[in-house]
C-alpha positions as CSV (number, residue, x, y, z in Angstrom):
1,M,0.2,-0.2,-0.1
2,R,1.3,3.3,-0.6
3,L,0.4,6.7,-2.8
4,W,2.4,7.4,-5.2
5,H,4.3,10.9,-5.6
6,Y,1.7,13.0,-7.0
7,K,4.1,14.2,-10.0
8,L,4.3,10.4,-11.0
9,L,0.5,10.1,-11.5
10,P,0.2,11.6,-15.2
11,V,2.9,8.7,-16.3
12,L,2.0,5.9,-14.1
13,P,0.9,2.7,-16.2
14,D,-3.2,2.3,-16.2
15,K,-2.9,-0.8,-14.0
16,F,-1.1,1.4,-11.3
17,I,-3.3,4.6,-11.6
18,I,-6.4,1.8,-11.2
19,A,-4.5,0.7,-8.5
20,E,-4.1,4.0,-7.0
21,W,-7.8,4.5,-6.9
22,R,-8.3,1.3,-5.1
23,E,-5.8,2.5,-2.7
24,C,-7.4,5.9,-2.0
25,I,-10.8,4.0,-1.3
26,A,-9.2,1.5,1.1
27,I,-7.3,4.1,2.9
28,K,-10.6,6.1,3.4
29,R,-12.2,3.4,4.9
30,Q,-9.5,2.6,7.4
31,W,-8.9,5.9,8.0
32,E,-13.0,6.5,8.6
33,K,-13.0,3.0,11.0
34,G,-9.6,4.0,12.8
35,T,-7.5,1.2,11.4
36,L,-5.2,3.0,9.0
37,K,-2.2,1.3,10.5
38,H,0.4,0.9,7.2
39,R,3.6,2.5,7.3
40,L,3.6,3.8,3.7
41,V,0.3,5.6,4.1
42,S,-0.6,6.1,7.7
43,Y,1.1,9.4,7.3
44,V,-2.0,10.9,6.0
45,E,-3.5,11.1,9.4
46,K,-1.3,13.8,10.5
47,Y,-2.9,16.2,8.3
48,D,-6.1,17.5,7.0
49,K,-8.2,15.4,5.3
50,D,-8.6,18.1,2.5
51,M,-4.8,16.9,1.4
52,F,-6.3,13.7,0.9
53,G,-9.2,15.2,-0.6
54,W,-6.8,17.1,-3.3
55,Y,-4.5,13.8,-3.8
56,V,-7.8,11.5,-4.8
57,Y,-9.1,14.3,-7.0
58,N,-5.8,14.5,-9.1
59,V,-6.1,10.5,-9.3
60,R,-9.4,11.1,-10.4
61,L,-8.6,13.2,-13.1
62,E,-6.1,10.7,-14.4
63,L,-8.7,8.2,-14.5
64,I,-10.8,10.7,-16.6
65,K,-8.1,11.6,-18.9
66,R,-7.5,8.2,-19.7
67,K,-11.0,7.2,-20.0
68,I,-11.0,4.3,-17.4
69,K,-14.4,3.8,-15.9
70,F,-14.6,4.2,-11.9
71,Q,-17.5,4.7,-9.6
72,E,-18.1,8.5,-9.3
73,K,-20.2,7.6,-6.0
74,L,-16.9,6.5,-4.3
75,F,-15.2,9.9,-5.3
76,S,-18.2,11.8,-3.9
77,E,-17.9,10.0,-0.8
78,I,-14.2,10.6,-0.3
79,L,-15.4,14.2,-1.2
80,E,-17.8,14.2,1.5
81,F,-15.2,12.8,4.2
82,C,-12.6,15.3,3.1
83,K,-15.4,18.0,3.3
84,D,-13.9,19.4,-0.2
85,S,-11.9,22.4,1.6
86,D,-10.0,25.2,-0.7
87,N,-6.7,23.3,0.1
88,H,-4.7,22.3,-3.3
89,S,-2.0,21.1,-2.0
90,C,-0.1,17.8,-1.4
91,Y,1.6,16.1,1.7
92,P,5.2,17.4,2.6
93,E,6.3,13.9,2.5
94,H,5.9,14.2,-1.1
95,N,9.4,16.0,-1.8
96,D,12.5,15.3,-3.8
97,R,13.5,12.4,-1.9
98,Y,10.2,10.4,-2.2
99,L,10.0,11.1,-5.6
100,R,13.1,9.6,-6.0
101,Q,12.2,6.5,-4.2
102,C,8.9,6.3,-6.1
103,Y,11.1,6.5,-9.3
104,Y,13.1,3.6,-8.4
105,N,10.8,1.4,-7.3
106,L,9.2,1.8,-10.8
107,Q,12.9,1.2,-12.3
108,E,12.5,-1.9,-10.4
109,K,9.1,-3.0,-11.9
110,Y,10.9,-2.5,-15.3
111,D,13.5,-4.1,-14.6
112,R,11.7,-7.4,-13.2
113,G,9.2,-7.3,-16.3
114,I,6.1,-5.8,-14.4
115,I,6.2,-2.8,-16.4
116,T,6.7,-2.6,-20.1
117,S,9.3,-0.4,-22.1
118,A,7.0,1.7,-23.4
119,E,5.4,2.4,-20.0
120,Y,9.0,2.8,-18.3
121,N,10.2,5.2,-21.1
122,L,7.5,7.5,-20.6
123,I,8.1,7.7,-17.3
124,N,11.8,8.2,-17.3
125,K,11.7,10.8,-19.9
126,T,9.2,12.5,-17.8
127,I,10.5,12.3,-14.4
128,G,14.1,10.4,-15.0
129,G,15.9,13.5,-15.7
130,K,14.7,15.6,-13.0
131,I,16.4,12.9,-10.5
132,D,19.5,13.9,-8.5
133,N,21.4,10.8,-7.9
């Protein structure tokens, strides 16, 4: 379970953006129940819910852009949960270091044959040159 760095959302392979949508739904449900314990995403609870709403909104935009079907009702539920405020920023954790971590995670997925050359080339072309080693 993870929230990919927001700058990667436009270049994630379709199966990853679909999985991210599902992750967002799972995070919202666990957060509501007070059972959000996964270390890679539990940081979201430290902040206003509107940051989560902003992130989910951007995932939704990618789904729409790619013509991937999803349940709009679930998005409405997340907005209600987040109270749809005016915050248009992402988590401080989504910094350059986290972008590198996510990029290298995707690089490993390419190395293991989980994503295609075309998918990785798009990621690398868009993000790879912005990664400091």
